[in-house]
C-alpha atoms as one frame of an Amber mdcrd trajectory, in Angstrom:
protein
  56.918 190.416  57.696  55.096 192.972  59.825  54.156 190.253  62.329  57.825
 189.256  62.623  58.866 192.885  63.201  56.274 193.352  65.933  57.369 190.086
  67.590  61.005 191.129  67.435  60.232 194.535  68.948  58.185 192.967  71.748
  60.963 190.471  72.429  63.506 193.215  72.782  61.277 195.271  75.061  60.319
 192.348  77.279  63.871 191.068  77.624  65.107 194.547  78.464  68.673 193.788
  77.529  70.640 196.467  79.313  73.551 198.254  77.670  74.848 199.729  80.945
  77.560 197.631  82.563  76.681 196.220  85.972  79.736 195.254  88.017  79.784
 192.213  90.267  80.304 193.281  93.878  83.593 192.183  95.386  82.198 191.485
  98.847  80.426 188.228  98.002  81.483 185.060  99.833  81.619 181.499  98.528
  78.592 179.404  99.543  79.531 176.181  97.778  81.013 174.654  94.648  80.576
 171.530  92.553  81.738 170.030  89.280  79.345 168.999  86.539  80.488 165.791
  84.898  78.872 163.850  82.105  80.153 160.304  82.342  83.868 160.930  82.923
  84.037 164.325  81.208  84.202 167.424  83.353  81.988 170.111  81.766  82.347
 172.959  84.251  82.979 173.915  87.844  80.091 175.843  89.402  80.493 178.241
  92.330  77.736 180.063  94.200  78.357 183.291  96.137  76.191 185.384  98.476
  76.769 188.295 100.835  76.655 186.043 103.924  78.390 182.968 102.500  75.127
 181.021 103.003  72.286 180.165 100.651  69.047 181.154 102.326  66.718 181.618
  99.387  66.650 182.735  95.793  67.147 186.398  96.525  69.879 188.783  95.379
  72.580 189.497  95.623  73.690 186.069  94.426  76.371 185.162  91.934  76.809
 181.926  90.009  80.192 181.428  88.331  80.688 178.648  85.796  84.272 177.830
  84.807  84.176 175.721  81.651  86.498 172.753  81.275  85.795 172.278  77.587
  84.889 174.334  74.534  81.198 174.964  73.985  79.450 177.032  71.337  77.020
 179.801  72.122  74.318 177.901  70.201  74.854 174.810  72.363  74.714 176.903
  75.571  71.447 178.486  74.512  69.984 175.127  73.465  70.939 173.413  76.754
  69.653 176.367  78.775  66.313 176.218  77.000  66.007 172.482  77.749  66.749
 172.947  81.442  65.096 176.252  82.276  61.740 174.758  83.074  58.226 174.397
  81.829  57.326 177.866  80.566  55.429 179.119  77.502  57.401 178.898  74.245
  56.899 182.607  73.557  58.561 183.457  76.873  61.434 181.043  76.230  61.879
 182.338  72.664  62.282 185.896  73.961  64.811 184.922  76.606  66.825 182.655
  74.303  66.999 185.393  71.648  68.447 187.709  74.291  71.001 185.092  75.390
  71.975 184.208  71.818  72.776 187.862  71.196  74.989 188.152  74.270  76.703
 184.818  74.968  79.987 184.132  73.154  81.415 180.768  72.213  83.337 179.516
  75.248  86.752 177.915  75.362  88.255 175.697  78.034  89.063 177.897  81.062
  86.491 180.611  80.236  84.188 181.886  82.964  80.527 182.757  82.509  79.201
 184.579  85.560  75.586 185.405  86.358  74.875 188.030  88.996  71.411 188.488
  90.501  71.216 191.995  91.928  69.095 192.908  94.987  66.163 193.842  92.692
  66.202 190.427  91.002  67.688 191.540  87.676  70.221 189.242  86.019  73.587
 190.335  84.644  76.125 188.283  82.695  79.915 188.569  82.607  82.369 186.641
  80.447  85.907 186.356  81.824  85.264 189.347  84.074  83.815 191.565  81.333
  80.168 192.630  81.375  78.300 191.234  78.342  74.653 192.087  79.072  71.582
 191.820  81.245  68.130 190.295  81.156  66.199 192.359  83.622  63.214 190.041
  83.967  62.958 188.624  87.497  61.100 185.566  86.192  64.053 184.821  83.898
  66.551 185.375  86.722  64.781 182.921  89.003  64.209 180.338  86.252  67.862
 180.542  85.198  69.270 180.166  88.717  66.815 177.373  89.486  68.572 175.226
  86.872  71.224 174.810  89.576  69.472 175.759  92.820  65.909 174.369  92.743
  64.967 171.559  95.120  63.867 169.544  92.070  66.881 170.371  89.872  68.127
 167.855  87.339  71.252 167.279  89.472  70.320 167.301  93.188  73.837 166.401
  94.362  75.289 169.429  92.548  72.487 171.596  93.954  73.206 170.526  97.540
  76.928 171.218  97.128  76.304 174.654  95.601  73.904 175.549  98.414  76.485
 174.466 100.984  74.440 171.465 102.145  77.141 168.804 101.579
C-alpha cells in the first residue's frame, strides 16, 4: 500500500496538473484543418492554430482543436491516446494517462476538446471553451501534439493538411 501511495504522489508531482485556468489567446490564426475518418465514419475535425497562421515547428503558442462528430468516452480517449502517443516508458505513460483520465470528460457529438501549447511548452486543455486542466510537462506536450503533427504520424495526409501543406 505504501508503494502505491508513493507512486501516486510522484505521479501527481510529475504531471503537475495545474488548477489555475489558462485561457486560449484569441489572436491565433488557422494553419490548417482535416477530418479524421475511420472507414466511412467521421470521428472528428481537427484544426491547428498558430500566431502566424503557419506551422514552422513544434513550438508554442500552438492550439489544436478537435471537434468530435460522435460520442466517445473518456476511457476510450485515454486508451487511444496511450496507443498513439509514442514509444515511451510505461511509467511515464501511466503518469500522463492518470492525469488525462482525471481531467477529460466523456464527449458527445459536437463537443470540442482543445489543447493549447503555451510559449513555455506547457499543455492546457479546454472542453467546449472551458478550462479543464493542464499537464505542464514539455515532453508530454510534444508527444501529444506529435500524434497529429509528426513527420511519421499514423495519418500523414491529415498531418500535411493540419500543417497547411496540402
